[in-house]
N, C-alpha and C positions, 0 to 999 in steps of 0.2 A: 430280848425281853418281849413278852406278849401281854398286851393290855386288853381287858374286856371293858369297853366303854358302855355305860348305861345312861340312856336319856329317853324320855317319853317320846319326843318328836324325832322323826327321821327325815325332816325337811328343814332347810335353812331359813326358818321363819323368824328367828330372833337372835339376840346376841349370844345366848348360851349355845344354840345350835351351830351358829357360825364358829364359835370357839371350838366346839367338839370337832367339827370338820377340819378347820384350819390347823388346829394343834395336832390332830392325828397325822395330817400331812407333814407338818414340821418334824414330828418325831420319826416318821417313816424315813426321812432323810438321814436319820442317825441309826437306822437299822432296827427300829422298833416295829413290831407287828401288832396290828390292832384288829379287833372285831367289835361290832356294834350290836347291842341289844336294845330294842325299842318297844314301846307299847303300841300294839296293833290297833287298839281302840282310838288312840290319839292320832296315829298315822296309818290309816289303812292302805295308803298309796305312797310309799317312800319315794323321795326324789333322787334320781340317779346322781345329780350333782352333790348330794349329801353323802353318798355311799362310796365315792371313788377312792378315798384314802384307806378304806377298810378291805381286808381280805375276805371278810364275810359279814353279813348283816342278818339278824334273826329277830323275829317278834318274840316277846317274852311270853312263854307259855307256862313253864315250871322253872323259875329262875334258879332255884337251888340245884336241880338236876342239870340244867344247862351249864351252869358254872362248873360243876364237877366234870362234865364231858369236855368242856373247853379247856379246863385246867390252866387258867391264866396265871401269870406271875403276880398281877395286881388287878383289882377291880376299881375302875375310876368312875364314880357316880356323879351325875349332874342333876337334871330335873327328874324326880321320881316321886309319885304320890301314892301309888297303889299299895294297899296295906300288906297283902301277902308277899309282894316283892320286897318290901322293906323288912318284913320278918325274915325272909330268906337271906337278905344281906346281913342281918344281925347274927345269923347262925352260920355264915360263910366260913369255910376253913381257909379261904384266901384273904390276904390283906386288902382292906377296903379303904380307899381314899375318896373323900367327898369334897367337891367344889361347891361352895355356897355362892351361887350367882345372884341371889336375891334374898328378900326377907321372909320368904314364905314360912320358914321354920321358926321365925322370931317375931311374928306379928299375926294376930288373929285375922286381921283384914288383908294381910300379906303386903301392904303397900307403905306402911310407916308414915302415914299422915292421917289426921283425924277425919272422921266421916262428915262431921257437920261444919266445923270451922276451916277444914282443909289446911291445917297448920302442920308442919313437920313434927314427927314424934321420934325421939331417941330413947324412950324408956324400954326397959325389959318388960316382958309380958307379965301381967298381974291384974289386980282388981281394977286398975284404971282403964283396962281394955273394954270394960262393960259400959261405962258412961260414954266412951268414944263410939259406941255401937260397933266395936270391933268384932263382936260375935256374929254379926249379920254379913254374910257373903253373897255376892251375886251368883246366880245359878242359871244355866241355860235351859233348865226344865221348869215346869210349873211348880210353885207359884213365882218363880224368878229369883228367889232367895233361898239360902240354906244357912243353918246355924252351926257355928263352930264353938268348940269348948276349950277352955284352958287345959282341962284334963287330957283331952286327946292330943293337943299340941305338945304338952309336956311329956306324954308317953312317947311320942315320935322323937323328941329330943333325947330322951333316955336311950332309945335304940341307937341313935346316931352317935352318942358319946363313946360307944365301944369301938368305933372305927379306928383304923391305925393312924390316920392323919387327915388333916383338913386343909384345903387350899382356899385362900381369899385373895381378892384383888387390891385390898387397901388396908392400911393400919386401922382406919375407922371400923371396917367390918371385923377385923381381928378383935378389937376391943369390945365390940358389940356381942360377938360370939362368946368371948370370955365372960362377959357380964351375965350370960345365960348358963354358966356353970361348966363350960368346956375348958379342958386343960390347955393353957397357953403353949406349953412345950410341944403340943401336937398340931399347932396352927401355923401354917406357913404363908407369909404374905409374898405373893408373886404378882407384881403388877401386870395388867393386861398389855396388849400390844396391838399394833396395826402393821399391815404390809405396806411397804413403800410403793407409791404410785408408779406404774411402769413408764408413764410418759409425763412426768411432772412438767408443767408449763406448756403442754400441748394444746390447751384449750383457750389460749389467748390471755389478754390482760384481765386483771380483776376489775369488776364493775363496782365503782366506789359507793353506789347507793344500794347494793344488793346484800340482804341479810339471808341467812340460811337456817332453817330449823329441820332437824332430822330426829324422828322418834315415833313411837306409837302415839296415836291420837287418843290419849286417855287423860283423865284428870291429873294423875300424878306427874305427867311430863310438863305440865304448866304452859301449854301453848296459849291458853286463854289469857294468862298473865302478859305474854308478849303481845297478843292482839290488843289488849287494853293499853299497853305501853305505846303502841305506834301512833295514836292520835296525839300523844303528849310529846312526841319528838319535834324538835325545832327544824331538823334537817329532813328533806324529802328522802324517802327510802322505799324499797320494795322488799317483799319477803317471799321466798320459795319455801313451801312446806312439803317435806318428803316424809311419807308415812301413811299408815292407815290405822283405823281403830274404831272402837264403839262410840266415841264422842265426835266422829267426823261430821255428822249431820248438824249437831249442836254448834260445833265450831264454825262450820260454813255459815250458819244462821247468824252467829256473832259477827262474822266478817261483814255481812250485809247490814246488820244493825248499827255497826260502828262506821259505816260508810267507807270501808276499806277494799271494796271489790276491785278497784283499779290497781291496788298495791299488792294484794296477796294472791298467790297462785298455789293451788294444791296439785301435786304431780303424782301422788301415790307412792308405792314402793318402786325402787329403781334397781336395775342391775349395776354391778360395781363400776363399769366403765362410765355409765351416765352419771352415777353418783359422784365419781371422781371429778367429772367435769364441773359439777356444781360446787364442790369443795374448792376447786381452783379458781372459779369465777367470783365467788362471794368475798366480800370484804371481811366478813366474820361469820362464825357460827354462833347462834344464840341458843343457850341451853338453860331454859328458865324453870327447871324442875322444882317441884314442891315436895317431892319424896326424896329422902336421903339416898343418894346413889351409892351402891356398893363399890362402884368404880367410875363408870361413865365413859364407855368405849368410844362414843361418837366424838368426844373431845380429843381423845388420843388420835383418832383417825384424822381429825381436822389438823392437828399439829403435824402429822405426816405429810400433809399437803401445804404446810406453811401458812395455815389459816388461823388467825387469832380467834379466841373464844371469849364470849361473855356468858358467864354461868352463875347459877346460884351457889352461894358458899355453903354447901351442904355435903354431908357424907364424905366420900372419898375424893371429891372433886378437887379440893385444894391440895391434894397430894401430887397432882400432875399439872394443875393450872397455877401458875405463878402470877399473882396480881401485879399489874403494871409492867410485867415482863413478857408473858406469852398471851396475855388477855386481861380481862377484868372480872372480878368477883362482885356479885351484888346480893343483897338480902333476898330471900325467897318471898314470893307473894306481894311484891312491891312494884307495881307498874311504873310509878314515877321514878324510882331509883333506876329501874331498867332503862327507861327512856333517857335519863341523864347519861348513863353509860354508853348507850348507842350513839347519842350526839357527840360525846367525847371522842369515841373511836372513829366515827365517820368523818369528823371534822379535823382530824389530825393525820394526814397522809404519812408524815415522818414517823409518827408513833406506830402506825399500822405496819410500815415497812420494817421497823425494828422488831416489833412483836413477831412478824412473819419469820424473820431470820432466827430469832430466839426459839420459836416453836420448832422449826426444822432441826436446830441444833439439839434441843431437848429430846426430840424423837430419836435422833441418831444415837444419842448417848444413853438413853434409858428405855426406849419402848419399841425397839426392833424385835421381830419375831424370835430371833435366836436368844435374846436376853431372857425371854420367858421360857422357851423350850429347854435351855440348858439348866435352869434352876429347877424346873418341873421334873426333868429327867433324874436329877440328883435325888429328889424326894421319892420318886417312883422306885428307883433302884434301891434306896435305903429301906423302903417298906418291903420290897420284894425279898431283900436279903433277910430281914427279920422273919418274914413269912416262911422262907425255906428252912431257917434254923428251927422255928417253932414246929414245922412239919416233921 
């Protein structure tokens, strides 16, 4: 089987890109051949580490013509916004499968939390998007904003509905996609996965007072909620922040304003080996998102390291986080509740040990790479078979 993977970015900058690279590598082990098509405007300089699983990588120039020349069995689409490319996909003679990594196609703001109150939103797109200011998007060019329309978003949804199949990482996301008029029979829930750490336990004992946050430093990820929770904790604790983002300056200022400079360290993005060390050293990962997560990969990665998780009870998180067993669920946007959960976990070494063992067991049973790859390959092969019959 030959797959044409389509993604705007050809650098491992986020979860979708890491998924594309790592899953192509997993499928290569089962004899699948892959090529990557990317947007040269988004990635003028592809990263060699991103390209290694692919037998070829090409900038998108004329997608329709390129697909005809490549003649893949299946086209597997991830992040793609360019209008002409989307039109070419809609007209493709090859079966197209799309993975919905985020809410971009189901929210005018793309983030699924309200612009003013910053409360989570689970509604379908409609008139309520306008009072939320969902039609105002951030732009990198002057004047710094751009306007989005329901008509344009619905047109893109209409194009996507004709694809052969859709992949999502959670039942939550499947239900949300169905609520927007997509056929449930073509939606496949295949949970995400993490790779087992090559040297689990190699970085010493866990540090009982150490908390870990991993994610983009944006409003949706809720680091500000965690920072407001720290002064409310009864137990002394430290926080390592892994990530970068447009809110970093504001969040660093908040650390200073709250008097947390001695407790909080920002370490930027880390390579897998260094990140694995922090997973193994932390008593728990804190995931205080205010945006409904379509899955929540960092939580699954934490479980692969036997690290308990404290996370907002939103989106697909509760499908992998078992409250009281592998971690603790808390309401979003509530620093006091988050502080209580942190105190509860840090103050009970026996509970942490039990959660660690349960997290490792859950990872082994449900979230190893082969669990995802086997189910995905079955969907790809079914779509390719239908495509060959139709051809």
